[in-house]
MARKEDO-680101 format. One record per residue: residue in three letters; chain; x, y, z of N, C-alpha, C, O in turn. Coordinates in steps of 0.05 Angstrom, whole numbers, plus 5000, padded with zeros to 4 digits. Layout:
BEGIN
  rest  kette  neast  nnorth   nup  caeast  canorth  caup  ceast  cnorth   cup  oeast  onorth   oup
   Ala      A      X       Y     Z       X        Y     Z      X       Y     Z      X       Y     Z
...
//
This chain:
BEGIN
  rest  kette  neast  nnorth   nup  caeast  canorth  caup  ceast  cnorth   cup  oeast  onorth   oup
   Unk      A   6137    4486  9567    6131     4494  9540   6146    4476  9521   6169    4469  9526
   Unk      A   6134    4468  9500    6148     4452  9480   6168    4468  9464   6163    4492  9459
   Unk      A   6190    4456  9457    6210     4469  9441   6200    4471  9412   6187    4453  9402
   Unk      A   6208    4494  9399    6200     4497  9371   6221    4482  9354   6245    4483  9360
   Unk      A   6211    4469  9335    6228     4454  9317   6241    4474  9297   6228    4491  9285
   Unk      A   6268    4472  9295    6282     4490  9277   6278    4480  9248   6280    4456  9242
   Unk      A   6272    4499  9231    6269     4492  9203   6297    4495  9190   6311    4514  9195
   Unk      A   6303    4476  9173    6329     4478  9160   6328    4498  9138   6310    4498  9122
   Unk      A   6349    4515  9137    6351     4535  9116   6366    4523  9093   6383    4505  9097
   Unk      A   6361    4532  9069    6376     4521  9047   6406    4529  9050   6412    4552  9057
   Unk      A   6424    4510  9046    6452     4515  9051   6463    4533  9028   6458    4528  9005
   Unk      A   6478    4553  9036    6490     4570  9016   6520    4564  9015   6533    4557  9035
   Unk      A   6530    4566  8991    6559     4561  8988   6573    4587  8994   6567    4608  8983
   Unk      A   6592    4585  9012    6608     4609  9018   6634    4609  9001   6645    4588  8996
   Unk      A   6642    4632  8994    6667     4635  8979   6690    4630  8998   6690    4641  9021
   Unk      A   6710    4615  8990    6733     4612  9008   6747    4638  9014   6749    4656  8996
   Unk      A   6756    4642  9038    6767     4667  9047   6794    4674  9033   6800    4697  9028
   Unk      A   6809    4654  9026    6836     4659  9015   6835    4668  8986   6854    4681  8977
   Unk      A   6814    4664  8972    6812     4671  8944   6804    4700  8940   6789    4711  8957
   Unk      A   6813    4712  8919    6807     4739  8913   6792    4739  8886   6800    4726  8867
   Unk      A   6770    4753  8885    6755     4755  8860   6769    4773  8841   6788    4788  8848
   Unk      A   6762    4772  8815    6775     4788  8795   6771    4818  8801   6790    4834  8797
   Unk      A   6747    4826  8810    6742     4854  8816   6760    4863  8839   6770    4885  8838
   Unk      A   6763    4847  8859    6779     4855  8882   6808    4856  8874   6823    4874  8883
   Unk      A   6817    4838  8857    6845     4839  8848   6851    4864  8832   6872    4876  8835
   Unk      A   6832    4872  8816    6835     4897  8800   6837    4921  8819   6854    4938  8815
   Unk      A   6820    4921  8839    6821     4943  8858   6847    4945  8874   6858    4966  8878
   Unk      A   6858    4921  8882    6883     4922  8896   6906    4931  8878   6924    4945  8888
   Unk      A   6905    4924  8853    6926     4933  8834   6925    4963  8831   6945    4976  8832
   Unk      A   6900    4973  8828    6897     5002  8824   6906    5017  8850   6919    5038  8848
   Unk      A   6898    5006  8873    6906     5020  8897   6936    5018  8902   6948    5037  8913
   Unk      A   6948    4996  8893    6977     4994  8895   6991    5015  8877   7011    5027  8885
   Unk      A   6980    5018  8853    6991     5039  8835   6987    5067  8847   7005    5084  8845
   Unk      A   6964    5071  8858    6959     5098  8871   6979    5103  8893   6988    5126  8897
   Unk      A   6985    5082  8909    7004     5086  8931   7032    5093  8920   7045    5110  8931
   Unk      A   7040    5079  8898    7066     5085  8887   7067    5113  8875   7087    5127  8879
   Unk      A   7046    5122  8862    7045     5149  8851   7046    5169  8874   7060    5189  8872
   Unk      A   7032    5164  8896    7033     5182  8919   7061    5184  8931   7070    5205  8938
   Unk      A   7074    5161  8933    7102     5160  8944   7121    5176  8926   7137    5191  8936
   Unk      A   7118    5172  8899    7135     5187  8881   7130    5217  8882   7149    5233  8881
   Unk      A   7105    5224  8884    7098     5253  8886   7110    5265  8911   7121    5287  8911
   Unk      A   7109    5250  8933    7120     5260  8958   7151    5263  8956   7162    5283  8965
   Unk      A   7164    5243  8943    7193     5245  8940   7201    5269  8923   7220    5284  8929
   Unk      A   7186    5274  8901    7191     5297  8884   7187    5323  8899   7203    5341  8896
   Unk      A   7166    5324  8915    7161     5348  8931   7184    5354  8951   7189    5377  8957
   Unk      A   7197    5333  8960    7219     5336  8979   7245    5344  8964   7260    5362  8973
   Unk      A   7250    5332  8941    7275     5336  8926   7275    5362  8910   7296    5375  8908
   Unk      A   7253    5369  8899    7252     5392  8880   7263    5418  8892   7278    5432  8879
   Unk      A   7255    5426  8917    7267     5451  8928   7297    5449  8931   7311    5469  8927
   Unk      A   7308    5426  8938    7337     5423  8941   7351    5426  8914   7371    5440  8912
   Unk      A   7340    5414  8893    7351     5417  8866   7350    5446  8857   7369    5456  8846
   Unk      A   7328    5459  8862    7325     5487  8854   7346    5504  8869   7358    5522  8857
   Unk      A   7350    5499  8894    7370     5514  8910   7398    5510  8899   7414    5528  8898
   Unk      A   7404    5485  8891    7431     5479  8880   7435    5493  8853   7457    5503  8848
   Unk      A   7415    5494  8837    7417     5508  8811   7422    5537  8816   7438    5550  8802
   Unk      A   7407    5549  8834    7411     5577  8841   7439    5583  8851   7451    5603  8844
   Unk      A   7450    5564  8867    7477     5568  8878   7497    5566  8855   7517    5581  8855
   Unk      A   7493    5548  8836    7512     5546  8813   7511    5571  8796   7531    5581  8787
   Unk      A   7487    5581  8792    7484     5606  8776   7499    5629  8790   7512    5645  8778
   Unk      A   7496    5630  8816    7510     5651  8832   7540    5649  8829   7554    5669  8825
   Unk      A   7551    5624  8830    7579     5620  8827   7589    5628  8799   7610    5640  8796
   Unk      A   7573    5620  8779    7580     5627  8752   7582    5657  8748   7601    5667  8735
   Unk      A   7564    5672  8760    7564     5701  8758   7587    5713  8775   7601    5731  8766
   Unk      A   7592    5702  8798    7613     5712  8816   7640    5708  8804   7658    5725  8806
   Unk      A   7645    5685  8792    7671     5679  8780   7673    5690  8752   7694    5686  8739
   Unk      A   7653    5704  8743    7652     5717  8717   7657    5697  8694   7671    5703  8675
   Unk      A   7645    5673  8697    7647     5653  8676   7625    5657  8656   7627    5647  8633
   Unk      A   7604    5671  8663    7583     5678  8644   7569    5704  8654   7574    5713  8676
   Unk      A   7552    5714  8637    7538     5739  8644   7509    5732  8650   7499    5710  8646
   Unk      A   7496    5752  8662    7468     5749  8669   7451    5743  8645   7432    5727  8646
   Unk      A   7457    5756  8623    7442     5751  8598   7445    5722  8588   7426    5710  8578
   Unk      A   7469    5711  8592    7473     5683  8585   7455    5664  8601   7443    5645  8590
   Unk      A   7452    5669  8627    7435     5653  8643   7406    5656  8635   7391    5637  8634
   Unk      A   7398    5681  8628    7371     5686  8620   7364    5671  8594   7343    5659  8591
   Unk      A   7383    5671  8575    7379     5657  8550   7379    5627  8554   7364    5612  8541
   Unk      A   7395    5617  8573    7395     5588  8579   7368    5579  8591   7357    5558  8583
   Unk      A   7357    5596  8608    7330     5589  8620   7309    5589  8598   7292    5572  8597
   Unk      A   7311    5609  8580    7291     5610  8558   7294    5586  8540   7273    5575  8531
   Unk      A   7318    5577  8535    7322     5553  8519   7309    5528  8532   7297    5512  8518
   Unk      A   7313    5526  8558    7301     5503  8572   7270    5504  8571   7258    5483  8566
   Unk      A   7259    5528  8574    7230     5530  8572   7220    5522  8544   7199    5509  8542
   Unk      A   7234    5529  8524    7226     5522  8496   7228    5492  8492   7212    5480  8478
   Unk      A   7248    5479  8504    7251     5450  8502   7229    5435  8516   7220    5414  8507
   Unk      A   7219    5446  8538    7198     5434  8553   7171    5435  8538   7155    5417  8541
   Unk      A   7167    5456  8523    7142     5460  8509   7139    5442  8485   7118    5444  8472
//
């Protein structure tokens, strides 16, 4: 059987592999920021319970050593809430 002659296809220019397009660069920047935000959120989730426990321990010591009263602590918490708002 005779061989079929291959028809030449129009040559396409391929994008070099090392280059990144503007859209891809934007996506990598956004994904990098998302990773950093996720890492910070994870760190906060780990540290926050420890800080809360330390504050509670300090409050306990203040009450035990009679350096302040329970009402003083309640007013201090209320002051902090007002500052946050």
